[in-house]
C-alpha positions as CSV (number, residue, x, y, z in Angstrom):
1,M,14.9,0.9,6.8
2,V,18.2,-0.2,5.2
3,A,18.6,-3.9,4.6
4,T,21.0,-4.2,1.6
5,D,21.9,-7.9,2.3
6,K,19.1,-9.0,4.5
7,A,15.6,-10.4,4.0
8,V,13.2,-8.7,6.4
9,S,9.7,-9.8,7.5
10,R,8.7,-7.6,10.4
11,I,10.1,-4.9,12.7
12,H,9.0,-4.7,16.3
13,L,9.2,-1.5,18.3
14,R,8.5,-1.7,22.1
15,W,7.7,1.1,24.6
16,Q,8.3,-0.6,28.0
17,M,6.0,1.2,30.4
18,R,3.3,0.6,33.0
19,V,-0.1,1.0,31.3
20,P,-2.6,2.4,33.8
21,S,-5.5,0.1,34.8
22,G,-9.0,1.1,34.0
23,L,-8.4,2.4,30.5
24,R,-10.7,1.8,27.5
25,F,-9.2,1.3,24.1
26,L,-10.5,2.1,20.7
27,A,-8.7,0.6,17.6
28,D,-9.1,1.0,13.9
29,H,-9.5,-1.9,11.4
30,W,-7.2,-3.1,8.6
31,E,-9.8,-2.1,5.9
32,R,-13.6,-1.8,6.5
33,G,-15.2,-2.3,9.9
34,Y,-17.3,-5.4,10.4
35,G,-19.8,-4.3,13.0
36,D,-17.1,-4.9,15.6
37,L,-15.6,-1.5,16.2
38,E,-15.9,-0.6,19.9
39,W,-14.3,0.7,23.0
40,R,-12.8,-2.3,24.9
41,V,-10.8,-3.1,27.9
42,L,-7.1,-3.9,27.7
43,I,-6.5,-7.1,25.7
44,G,-2.9,-8.0,25.3
45,E,-3.4,-10.1,22.1
46,R,-5.7,-7.6,20.4
47,V,-4.4,-6.4,17.0
48,M,-5.0,-2.6,16.6
49,P,-4.2,-1.7,13.0
50,W,-2.9,1.8,12.2
51,Y,-4.0,3.7,15.4
52,F,-5.6,3.4,18.8
53,L,-7.0,5.7,21.4
54,T,-7.3,5.4,25.2
55,H,-9.9,6.9,27.5
56,D,-9.4,7.2,31.2
57,G,-12.8,8.7,32.0
58,K,-11.6,12.3,31.6
59,R,-9.3,12.5,28.7
60,T,-8.8,10.7,25.4
61,H,-5.3,10.2,24.0
62,G,-4.3,9.0,20.5
63,Y,-1.4,7.0,19.2
64,G,-0.8,5.9,15.6
65,V,1.1,6.0,12.3
66,A,0.4,8.7,9.7
67,T,-1.5,7.7,6.6
68,C,0.4,6.2,3.6
69,P,3.1,4.3,5.5
70,T,5.2,1.8,3.6
71,A,4.6,-0.9,6.1
72,M,1.4,-2.6,7.3
73,A,1.4,-1.3,10.9
74,F,-0.5,-2.5,14.0
75,W,-0.3,-1.9,17.7
76,R,-0.6,-4.1,20.7
77,G,-0.9,-3.0,24.4
78,D,-0.5,-4.9,27.6
79,S,0.0,-4.0,31.3
80,A,3.8,-3.8,30.8
81,G,4.0,-1.7,27.6
82,V,3.0,-0.9,24.0
83,S,4.3,-2.6,20.8
84,L,4.3,-1.4,17.2
85,W,4.6,-4.1,14.6
86,L,5.6,-3.2,11.0
87,D,5.0,-5.9,8.4
88,V,7.2,-5.4,5.3
89,R,6.9,-8.8,3.7
90,S,6.4,-9.3,0.0
91,G,3.2,-11.2,0.4
92,G,4.0,-14.0,2.8
93,S,7.8,-13.9,2.3
94,P,10.5,-11.6,3.5
95,V,11.1,-8.5,1.5
96,L,14.4,-8.1,-0.4
97,L,14.9,-4.4,-0.3
98,G,18.2,-4.3,-2.1
99,E,19.8,-0.9,-2.3
100,R,16.6,1.0,-1.4
101,T,16.3,3.1,1.7
102,L,12.7,3.1,3.0
103,D,10.9,5.4,5.5
104,L,8.5,3.0,7.0
105,C,6.1,5.2,9.0
106,K,5.7,8.4,11.1
107,V,4.5,7.8,14.6
108,I,2.1,10.5,15.9
109,A,0.6,10.9,19.4
110,R,-1.9,13.4,20.6
111,E,-2.6,14.3,24.2
112,G,-6.3,14.7,25.0
113,H,-8.0,17.5,26.9
114,E,-10.8,17.4,29.5
115,D,-12.9,19.9,27.7
116,E,-13.5,17.7,24.7
117,T,-15.6,14.6,24.2
118,P,-13.9,11.3,23.3
119,W,-15.4,11.6,19.8
120,Q,-14.1,15.1,19.4
121,A,-10.6,13.9,20.5
122,T,-10.7,11.0,18.1
123,R,-11.7,13.2,15.2
124,S,-9.0,15.8,16.0
125,F,-6.4,13.0,16.2
126,C,-7.5,11.7,12.8
127,T,-6.8,15.1,11.3
128,L,-3.2,14.9,12.5
129,L,-2.7,11.5,10.9
130,C,-3.3,12.7,7.3
131,H,-1.7,15.8,5.8
132,N,-3.4,15.5,2.4
133,P,-7.1,14.4,2.7
134,R,-9.0,14.3,-0.5
135,M,-12.6,15.4,-0.5
136,P,-15.2,15.8,-3.2
137,A,-16.1,19.4,-4.2
138,T,-19.8,18.9,-3.4
139,P,-21.8,16.5,-1.1
140,I,-22.2,13.0,-2.6
141,Y,-25.6,11.3,-2.7
142,G,-27.7,9.1,-5.0
143,G,-28.6,5.6,-5.9
144,N,-27.0,2.2,-6.3
145,N,-28.8,-0.9,-7.6
146,W,-27.0,-3.6,-5.6
147,Y,-29.1,-4.0,-2.4
148,Y,-32.3,-4.8,-4.3
149,S,-30.9,-6.6,-7.3
150,Y,-27.7,-8.3,-6.0
151,G,-26.5,-8.6,-9.6
152,D,-29.6,-10.6,-10.7
153,N,-31.9,-9.5,-13.5
154,C,-30.2,-6.2,-13.9
155,S,-30.1,-4.4,-17.2
156,A,-29.4,-1.1,-18.9
157,K,-33.2,-0.5,-19.0
158,A,-33.6,-1.1,-15.3
159,I,-30.7,1.2,-14.5
160,E,-32.2,4.0,-16.6
161,R,-35.5,3.5,-14.7
162,D,-33.6,3.7,-11.4
163,G,-31.8,6.8,-12.6
164,G,-35.1,8.4,-13.4
165,I,-36.5,7.7,-10.0
166,I,-33.4,9.1,-8.3
167,A,-33.4,12.2,-10.5
168,D,-37.0,12.9,-9.7
169,L,-36.5,12.4,-5.9
170,S,-33.6,14.8,-5.9
171,G,-35.7,17.7,-7.2
172,P,-34.1,20.7,-8.9
173,H,-30.8,20.7,-7.0
174,A,-27.9,21.9,-9.1
175,N,-25.6,19.3,-7.4
176,R,-27.0,16.2,-9.2
177,P,-27.1,12.8,-7.6
178,F,-25.2,9.7,-8.8
179,Q,-26.7,6.5,-10.1
180,V,-24.1,3.8,-9.6
181,I,-24.3,0.6,-11.6
182,D,-23.0,-2.1,-9.3
183,D,-21.8,-5.6,-10.1
184,G,-23.5,-7.5,-12.9
185,W,-23.0,-5.3,-15.9
186,Q,-19.7,-6.9,-17.1
187,L,-19.3,-9.6,-19.6
188,A,-18.4,-12.2,-17.0
189,G,-21.2,-11.1,-14.7
190,A,-23.8,-12.7,-16.9
191,N,-22.4,-16.1,-16.5
192,T,-20.4,-16.5,-13.3
193,G,-22.5,-14.9,-10.6
194,C,-21.8,-11.9,-8.4
195,C,-18.4,-10.5,-7.6
196,S,-16.9,-11.7,-10.9
197,G,-14.1,-10.1,-12.7
198,G,-13.3,-8.6,-16.1
199,P,-12.8,-8.0,-18.9
200,W,-13.9,-4.5,-18.3
201,R,-14.0,-3.3,-21.9
202,Y,-17.5,-4.8,-22.6
203,G,-20.9,-5.0,-21.1
204,N,-22.9,-8.2,-21.2
205,E,-26.0,-8.7,-23.4
206,A,-28.1,-6.8,-20.9
207,F,-25.7,-3.9,-21.2
208,P,-24.9,-3.7,-24.9
209,D,-24.0,0.0,-25.1
210,M,-22.1,1.3,-22.1
211,P,-21.2,4.7,-23.5
212,G,-24.8,5.2,-24.6
213,L,-26.1,4.2,-21.1
214,A,-23.8,6.7,-19.5
215,A,-25.1,9.4,-21.8
216,R,-28.7,8.5,-21.2
217,L,-28.2,8.6,-17.4
218,K,-26.8,12.1,-17.7
219,A,-29.7,13.2,-19.8
220,T,-32.1,11.8,-17.2
221,G,-30.5,14.1,-14.6
222,V,-28.1,11.8,-12.7
223,R,-24.3,11.4,-12.8
224,P,-23.3,7.9,-13.9
225,G,-21.1,5.7,-11.7
226,I,-19.9,2.2,-12.2
227,W,-18.5,-0.8,-10.2
228,M,-15.4,-2.9,-11.0
229,R,-13.1,-5.4,-9.5
230,P,-9.7,-4.3,-11.0
231,L,-7.5,-7.3,-10.0
232,L,-9.7,-10.1,-11.2
233,T,-10.2,-11.1,-14.8
234,H,-11.4,-14.0,-17.0
235,E,-9.3,-12.9,-20.0
236,R,-7.2,-15.5,-21.6
237,G,-3.5,-14.9,-22.5
238,L,-2.7,-13.0,-19.2
239,E,-1.5,-16.0,-17.3
240,S,2.0,-14.6,-17.1
241,W,0.6,-11.7,-15.1
242,A,-1.0,-13.9,-12.5
243,L,-0.5,-13.5,-8.8
244,K,1.1,-16.6,-7.3
245,R,-0.5,-17.2,-4.0
246,P,-2.5,-19.9,-2.3
247,R,-6.3,-19.7,-2.1
248,G,-6.4,-19.0,-5.8
249,T,-9.6,-18.3,-7.7
250,D,-11.9,-20.8,-9.3
251,G,-13.4,-21.0,-12.8
252,G,-10.4,-20.0,-14.8
253,E,-10.2,-16.6,-13.3
254,I,-6.8,-14.8,-13.0
255,L,-5.7,-12.5,-10.2
256,L,-3.4,-9.8,-11.5
257,D,0.0,-9.3,-9.8
258,P,0.3,-5.5,-9.7
259,T,4.0,-5.6,-9.2
260,I,4.3,-6.8,-12.8
261,P,4.4,-3.5,-14.8
262,E,2.2,-4.8,-17.6
263,A,-0.5,-5.9,-15.1
264,R,-0.4,-2.5,-13.4
265,A,-0.7,-0.8,-16.8
266,R,-3.8,-3.0,-17.6
267,I,-5.4,-1.8,-14.3
268,R,-4.8,1.8,-15.4
269,E,-6.2,1.2,-18.9
270,D,-9.3,-0.6,-17.6
271,V,-10.2,2.4,-15.4
272,A,-9.4,4.9,-18.2
273,G,-11.8,3.0,-20.4
274,L,-14.7,3.4,-18.0
275,V,-14.0,7.1,-17.8
276,A,-13.9,7.3,-21.6
277,W,-17.4,5.8,-21.7
278,G,-18.6,8.7,-19.7
279,F,-18.7,7.4,-16.1
280,E,-18.0,10.1,-13.5
281,L,-17.6,7.8,-10.4
282,I,-15.6,4.6,-10.3
283,K,-16.3,2.2,-7.4
284,H,-13.5,-0.4,-7.2
285,D,-13.9,-3.4,-5.0
286,F,-12.2,-6.5,-3.5
287,S,-8.5,-5.5,-3.9
288,T,-7.6,-6.3,-0.3
289,E,-9.0,-9.8,-0.5
290,D,-7.6,-10.3,-4.0
291,L,-4.1,-9.2,-2.9
292,F,-3.8,-11.0,0.5
293,G,-6.4,-13.8,0.3
294,R,-8.2,-12.5,3.3
295,F,-10.8,-9.9,4.2
296,G,-9.8,-7.4,6.9
297,S,-11.8,-9.3,9.6
298,K,-9.5,-12.3,9.1
299,M,-6.2,-10.7,8.6
300,G,-5.2,-10.3,12.3
301,A,-1.4,-10.2,12.9
302,A,-0.6,-12.6,10.1
303,I,-2.3,-10.4,7.3
304,T,-1.8,-13.2,4.8
305,D,-0.6,-16.8,4.5
306,C,3.1,-17.5,4.6
307,G,5.3,-18.9,1.9
308,W,4.3,-16.9,-1.2
309,S,5.5,-13.6,-2.7
310,F,4.7,-11.0,-5.3
311,Y,6.6,-11.0,-8.5
312,D,8.7,-8.0,-7.3
313,R,10.0,-9.0,-3.9
314,S,11.6,-5.6,-3.4
315,R,8.4,-3.8,-2.5
316,T,6.5,-4.0,0.8
317,P,2.8,-4.8,1.0
318,A,1.8,-1.3,1.8
319,E,3.8,0.0,-1.2
320,I,2.1,-2.5,-3.4
321,V,-1.4,-1.6,-2.2
322,R,-0.5,2.1,-2.8
323,D,0.7,1.2,-6.3
324,V,-2.7,-0.3,-7.1
325,Y,-4.5,2.8,-5.8
326,T,-2.2,5.1,-7.7
327,A,-2.8,3.2,-11.0
328,I,-6.5,3.5,-10.5
329,R,-6.2,7.3,-9.9
330,E,-4.0,7.7,-12.9
331,G,-6.5,5.9,-15.1
332,A,-9.4,7.8,-13.7
333,G,-7.8,11.3,-13.9
334,E,-8.2,14.0,-11.3
335,R,-11.8,14.9,-12.1
336,T,-13.4,11.4,-11.7
337,V,-14.7,10.5,-8.2
338,I,-13.1,7.3,-6.8
339,I,-14.6,5.2,-4.1
340,G,-12.8,2.3,-2.6
341,C,-14.6,-0.8,-1.2
342,N,-12.7,-3.6,0.6
343,T,-9.8,-1.1,0.4
344,I,-7.3,0.1,3.1
345,G,-8.3,3.6,4.1
346,H,-5.0,4.3,5.8
347,I,-3.2,3.8,2.5
348,G,-5.9,5.2,0.2
349,A,-6.1,8.5,2.0
350,G,-5.1,11.3,-0.4
351,V,-5.9,9.1,-3.4
352,F,-9.6,8.3,-3.0
353,D,-12.4,10.9,-2.7
354,L,-14.7,8.4,-1.0
355,Q,-14.2,5.3,1.1
356,R,-16.7,2.5,2.1
357,T,-15.7,2.3,5.7
358,G,-17.8,-0.7,6.8
359,D,-18.9,-4.1,5.5
360,D,-22.2,-4.4,3.5
361,T,-25.5,-3.4,4.8
362,S,-28.5,-5.3,3.4
363,G,-31.7,-5.1,1.4
364,R,-32.7,-8.5,2.9
365,D,-31.8,-8.4,6.6
366,W,-32.4,-5.4,8.8
367,N,-30.1,-6.6,11.6
368,R,-27.2,-6.7,9.2
369,T,-27.8,-3.1,8.3
370,R,-28.1,-2.2,12.0
371,R,-24.9,-4.1,12.9
372,M,-22.7,-3.0,10.0
373,G,-24.1,0.4,9.1
374,V,-24.8,2.1,12.4
375,N,-21.5,0.8,13.9
376,T,-19.6,2.0,10.9
377,L,-21.1,5.5,11.0
378,A,-20.4,5.8,14.7
379,F,-16.8,4.7,14.7
380,R,-15.5,5.6,11.3
381,G,-17.3,9.0,10.9
382,V,-14.3,10.5,12.7
383,Q,-12.4,9.9,9.4
384,H,-14.8,12.0,7.3
385,G,-13.0,15.0,6.1
386,A,-9.8,13.9,7.9
387,F,-8.9,11.2,5.3
388,F,-11.6,11.4,2.7
389,A,-15.5,11.4,2.6
390,T,-16.8,8.3,4.4
391,D,-19.6,6.0,3.2
392,A,-21.3,3.8,5.9
393,D,-23.1,2.1,3.0
394,C,-26.6,2.1,1.5
395,V,-30.1,2.2,2.7
396,G,-31.5,-1.0,1.1
397,I,-35.2,-0.2,0.5
398,T,-37.1,-3.5,-0.2
399,A,-40.2,-5.3,0.9
400,A,-37.9,-7.6,3.0
401,V,-36.7,-4.8,5.3
402,P,-39.2,-3.1,7.7
403,W,-39.7,0.4,6.5
404,Q,-40.2,1.7,10.0
405,L,-36.6,0.7,10.9
406,N,-35.1,1.5,7.5
407,Q,-36.5,5.0,7.7
408,R,-34.5,5.7,10.8
409,W,-31.3,4.6,9.1
410,L,-32.2,6.9,6.1
411,D,-32.9,9.8,8.5
412,L,-29.6,9.4,10.4
413,L,-27.5,9.0,7.3
414,S,-29.1,12.1,5.7
415,R,-28.3,14.2,8.8
416,S,-24.8,12.7,9.3
417,G,-22.8,14.9,7.0
418,T,-21.4,11.8,5.3
419,L,-22.4,10.1,2.0
420,L,-26.0,9.0,1.4
421,F,-26.6,6.2,-1.2
422,V,-30.0,4.4,-1.4
423,S,-30.7,1.1,-3.1
424,A,-34.4,1.2,-3.7
425,A,-36.5,-1.5,-5.3
426,P,-39.0,0.4,-7.4
427,E,-41.9,-1.7,-6.1
428,A,-41.0,-0.8,-2.5
429,V,-41.1,3.0,-3.1
430,G,-44.6,4.2,-2.4
431,A,-45.8,7.7,-1.4
432,E,-44.4,7.5,2.1
433,Q,-41.0,6.4,0.9
434,R,-40.9,9.1,-1.8
435,K,-41.6,11.8,0.7
436,A,-38.9,10.5,3.1
437,L,-36.4,10.2,0.2
438,R,-37.0,13.7,-1.1
439,E,-36.4,15.1,2.4
440,A,-33.3,12.9,2.9
441,F,-31.8,13.9,-0.4
442,A,-32.4,17.6,0.3
443,R,-30.5,17.2,3.6
444,A,-27.7,15.1,2.1
445,D,-27.1,17.9,-0.5
446,E,-26.3,20.3,2.3
447,K,-22.8,20.7,3.8
448,R,-23.4,19.5,7.4
449,S,-21.2,18.8,10.4
450,V,-20.4,15.2,11.0
451,A,-22.9,13.4,13.4
452,E,-21.5,12.6,16.8
453,P,-22.5,9.4,18.6
454,L,-23.2,10.3,22.2
455,D,-23.3,6.8,23.7
456,W,-20.5,5.1,21.7
457,L,-18.5,4.4,24.9
458,E,-21.4,2.1,26.0
459,T,-22.5,0.3,22.9
460,T,-21.5,-0.9,19.4
461,T,-24.8,0.5,18.0
462,P,-25.3,4.1,19.3
463,A,-28.9,5.3,19.7
464,H,-28.1,8.8,20.8
465,W,-26.6,11.3,18.3
466,R,-25.8,15.0,17.9
467,C,-26.6,16.1,14.4
468,D,-25.8,19.7,13.6
469,G,-26.3,20.7,17.2
470,E,-29.6,18.8,17.6
471,A,-29.8,15.8,19.9
472,V,-31.7,12.9,18.2
473,T,-32.4,9.3,19.4
474,Y,-33.1,6.2,17.3
475,D,-34.5,2.8,18.3
476,W,-32.6,0.3,16.1
477,Y,-34.2,-2.8,17.5
478,G,-38.0,-2.3,17.4
479,S,-40.3,-4.5,19.4
480,R,-38.8,-7.8,18.2
481,G,-35.1,-7.1,18.8
482,D,-32.4,-9.1,16.9
483,T,-33.2,-12.3,15.1
484,A,-32.2,-15.8,16.3
485,D,-30.0,-16.5,13.3
């Protein structure tokens, strides 16, 4: 794109053609899935971010843009043709490119074959979209405290206890599990509730010695990981770095504008500080919502509200997102494992080792786990190894979730070839749970082929799977089915 003296918002490309009737369409999402990924009929107004596939009953064809474009790209299809929309706005205002020349995207298509399943075709297509996938050297598994604590009553002592449980359940495996400290450890986390921001250079009174905690976790036999929200802070004196957009934060918080060099440097420094403490995995969260004011499920074709811009109006939204991710990687270094949550996988590919590919599961509501987790594994597992390692989210083991159903989710995740994290309340881990967790961790530590959903054309929550050549079936509903609320 060249636009020396023009302000540009969007570019529309149109392929005028007759779209055959009877096709089924599978689309990706802007960031995480929200339990709504599925094969659907042709819907003219449907926004299909990044890529889509069609299935005619015999063959599955793929169409998309390669990973790391410089525009936010989405497709639409109707009976008269196919459109590709490229959003290049600086926030909600036209981009002012100046003298820059920008390659916006590379369009890729793949013709399907009759001797492959739709899932195999989709996975093969995803490998074409990314030329530089980044994968961890060994399988990733372990614990995370979020889905039983939700940031309440968490402490360094509780994390050490959790790490000891995870270390014991993993046995003598040389590839040690992670214990991730989720939201609630930071200084602001003690006073402002969950999902709060920095500063990220101190723990709160329940976490007085973060380097010491990381060292003690390693001594216990787990690899320490930690959560952060890099664009949100409570620090005073940073107001000149604030993002100027509607739907601002409450309680005196500041959203950093990453197009300001000093703000981007602060992100890099904050991440580097966590690594210097001894943490080997950084889970960064909320950057899509913080940048655009919307979660992916609400972005649609608009992506963000109109009428605002980033400080640097010469950069497109996709470039700005990539700048944030690059700053995080630069701060973390090459050896630290990075997992993105509420992040855009199509832009993070090649930067992140791991990607949370669906919305939260639950330690309180089984039906949320079923809706989000199983759907995510089925429809985003195709990206595992093609873009990064995929995380369909945790098994939340608590007294509030029926173990009979949770055990099925644990079993499938451990056989899936993708990440396995559990969030286990100590009081909910009895002899039966310990046995199942030991077996699950042993499976998760093996390099396995990615599980294929066999009935994903027919449902959003596949029950029939092929795991390492073995056909397995899971009942996700039990005798009561879904809840009324």
